[in-house]
C-alpha positions in Angstrom: 88.2 85.3 157.4 90.6 82.5 157.1 93.2 82.9 154.2 94.8 79.8 152.3 98.2 80.8 151.1 97.1 84.4 151.0 93.8 83.8 149.3 90.4 83.8 150.9 88.6 82.6 147.7 89.6 80.3 145.0 88.0 79.6 141.7 88.6 76.1 140.5 86.8 73.7 138.1 84.1 76.2 137.9 83.5 76.3 141.5 84.1 79.3 144.0 85.7 78.2 147.1 86.2 79.8 150.5 89.2 79.1 152.6 88.4 77.2 155.9 91.9 75.9 157.2 95.2 76.7 156.4 98.6 75.1 157.4 101.7 76.5 155.8 104.5 75.0 158.0 106.6 78.0 157.8 107.8 78.0 161.1 109.7 75.8 163.5 106.9 73.8 164.7 103.7 72.5 163.9 100.5 74.4 165.0 98.9 72.6 168.0 95.8 74.2 167.3 95.4 72.3 164.0 97.5 69.3 164.6 98.3 66.5 167.3 100.8 63.7 166.9 99.7 60.1 166.6 101.5 57.9 169.0 101.1 54.2 168.9 101.2 54.0 172.9 97.9 55.8 173.0 96.1 54.8 169.7 97.3 51.4 168.9 98.0 52.5 165.4 101.1 50.8 164.0 102.7 50.0 160.3 102.3 46.2 160.5 103.9 45.9 164.0 107.1 47.2 162.5 107.0 51.0 162.8 106.2 52.5 166.1 104.7 55.9 165.7 106.0 58.4 168.4 105.9 62.2 168.8 109.9 62.9 168.6 111.5 65.6 166.6 113.4 62.9 164.8 110.2 61.7 163.4 108.0 65.0 163.3 109.6 68.2 162.6 109.0 71.6 160.8 111.6 73.6 159.0 112.8 75.0 155.8 109.2 75.5 154.8 107.7 72.2 155.4 106.5 69.5 157.8 108.9 66.2 157.7 107.5 63.1 158.7 110.3 60.4 159.2 110.6 56.7 159.2 114.0 55.9 160.8 116.0 52.9 162.4 116.7 53.3 166.0 120.2 52.5 167.5 118.7 49.6 169.2 115.6 47.6 169.5 113.0 48.9 172.1 109.6 48.2 173.3 106.9 49.8 171.3 104.0 50.2 173.9 100.8 49.4 172.2 97.3 49.2 173.9 96.6 46.2 171.8 99.8 44.4 172.9 103.4 45.6 173.2 106.1 44.6 170.6 109.8 44.8 170.1 111.0 46.9 167.1 113.9 49.0 165.9 111.9 51.3 163.6 109.9 54.5 164.4 107.9 56.8 162.3 105.8 60.0 162.4 102.0 60.8 161.8 100.1 63.7 162.6 96.2 64.4 162.6 93.7 67.1 162.9 91.5 64.9 164.9 89.8 67.0 167.7 91.1 70.1 166.1 89.6 70.3 162.5 87.0 68.3 160.4 84.7 69.3 157.5 82.1 67.5 155.5 82.4 68.3 151.7 84.9 70.8 150.3 88.4 70.9 148.5 91.0 69.5 150.6 94.6 70.1 149.2 98.1 68.9 150.2 101.3 69.7 148.5 103.8 67.0 149.5 106.8 65.4 148.5 107.1 61.4 149.0 110.5 59.5 149.4 111.9 58.8 146.1 112.7 55.1 146.8 112.4 52.6 144.1 112.4 49.3 146.3 109.6 48.2 148.4 109.0 48.9 152.1 107.8 52.7 152.3 104.2 54.0 152.3 103.1 57.7 152.5 99.4 58.2 153.0 97.5 61.6 152.8 93.8 60.7 154.0 90.6 61.6 155.7 88.7 59.6 158.3 85.3 60.3 159.8 85.0 62.2 163.0 82.3 59.7 164.2 84.3 56.7 163.2 81.3 54.3 163.6 78.5 56.4 162.6 77.3 54.1 160.0 79.1 50.9 161.6 82.6 49.5 161.6 85.1 50.5 159.0 84.7 50.7 156.0 80.8 51.4 156.5 81.5 54.8 158.0 84.0 55.8 155.2 87.4 56.8 154.6 88.9 59.1 151.7 92.6 58.4 150.8 93.5 61.4 148.9 96.6 59.6 147.9 98.8 56.8 148.9 102.2 56.0 147.4 104.2 52.6 147.8 107.8 52.6 147.0 107.4 49.2 145.1 105.5 51.4 142.6 107.7 54.5 142.2 106.1 57.3 140.3 102.4 56.5 141.0 100.1 57.7 143.6 97.1 55.6 144.5 93.6 57.3 145.7 90.8 55.1 147.3 87.4 55.7 148.6 86.7 53.1 151.3 82.7 52.5 152.0 80.6 49.6 151.7 79.5 50.3 148.2 76.6 48.7 145.9 78.2 46.1 143.8 75.3 45.8 141.5 75.3 49.6 140.7 78.2 50.0 138.6 77.7 52.3 135.8 80.7 53.1 133.3 78.9 56.2 131.9 79.2 57.8 135.3 82.0 55.9 136.8 79.7 55.0 139.7 81.7 52.8 142.3 85.1 53.6 140.6 86.6 53.5 144.1 90.3 53.7 143.0 92.5 54.2 140.2 96.1 52.7 139.3 97.4 55.1 136.7 98.0 58.5 138.6 101.4 59.4 137.9 103.4 61.8 139.8 107.0 62.8 140.1 108.6 61.6 143.6 111.6 63.6 142.8 109.4 66.9 143.5 106.4 68.4 145.4 103.1 67.3 143.9 99.7 68.8 144.4 97.2 66.3 145.9 93.4 67.4 145.8 90.1 66.0 146.7 87.0 67.9 145.7 84.2 66.3 147.7 80.4 67.1 147.1 77.3 65.7 148.0 77.4 63.4 145.1 81.0 63.0 144.0 84.5 62.6 145.1 87.2 63.6 142.6 90.8 63.2 143.1 93.1 65.6 141.3 96.8 65.4 141.1 98.9 68.2 139.6 95.8 69.7 138.1 94.7 66.3 136.4 91.6 64.4 137.4 92.5 61.0 138.1 89.4 59.4 140.0 85.9 60.3 140.1 83.5 58.4 142.3 79.8 58.8 142.2 79.4 56.7 145.2 76.3 54.6 146.1 76.5 52.9 149.3 75.0 49.4 149.9 71.9 48.8 152.0 71.0 50.0 154.6 72.7 53.2 153.7 71.5 55.6 151.4 73.5 58.4 149.5 74.9 60.8 150.4 75.7 58.4 153.3 78.3 57.7 154.7 80.2 61.0 153.0 77.6 63.4 154.7 79.7 63.8 158.0 82.6 65.6 158.7 86.1 64.0 158.2 89.4 64.8 159.6 92.9 65.0 158.0 95.8 62.4 158.6 99.2 62.8 157.2 101.2 59.6 157.5 104.6 58.3 156.8 104.7 54.6 157.4 106.7 51.4 156.6 105.1 49.0 154.1 103.2 46.1 154.4 101.9 43.1 152.2 103.5 42.9 148.9 105.2 46.3 149.6 106.5 44.9 152.9 109.5 46.7 154.6 112.8 44.8 153.9 115.2 45.4 156.6 118.7 46.4 155.1 117.3 46.9 151.7 114.4 49.7 152.0 116.3 52.8 152.3 116.0 54.7 155.8 115.5 57.3 156.9 112.8 58.0 154.7 110.8 61.3 154.7 107.6 62.6 153.5 107.6 66.5 153.3 104.5 68.5 153.6 104.6 72.2 152.4 100.9 73.0 153.3 97.5 71.8 153.8 94.5 73.9 152.7 91.1 73.2 152.9 88.1 75.3 151.5 84.3 74.9 151.2 82.0 75.5 148.3 80.2 79.0 148.3 77.2 77.2 146.4 
């Protein structure tokens, strides 16, 4: 039986959970049976055509008890190869995923992480889940996305959860928090490791930071989907250090680099009930 940090079972919020996935990052490299690096060259995934995601020890490394994902400025501009169109940049970053290695429908997903403590715009860290069948119910966001926590350096000290799907705009019930898909008041301390949890059941998605609930979504999708769609299929795990876009746009020479998100562990549990 899989053990999460030495525990095979966990009782939390009145539920008994059984460990299904554990990555403690205590060695000198990530476990390739659990994780794969995401590269712009093969995925086309970028950070606003500024950061090129690469598989380099300068951007993805393990040591001192944690995984480091680093955004950095390279010595000179280079061509970032991208299947959707190459571009020139001087910035690289790190991103790993459990796609093709591990995915699960429902459960308790926990990430203990320390994000960059920058106080100016330009950095984004993301801990998120994405469907194994990415178009099962249609193109994004119809098939769902669960952002356990995203941090934006323009808002230091805040972590933002978001549940992406095509929700029914007519089904908003303040008594149940139905369709409360995000929250902007979840406080964290960027100078330390914080505990980020999503508890995902067939009817609710609950985000818990450092033991405090900051979002509960009783999702109800718009037609033709019906609950529990689209969140009734396995999702895989993504850990991303990116440069900012939009109002949190990266500012060359101002946004502090290198910038690193450190992950102490990722643990996943399934309910016994």
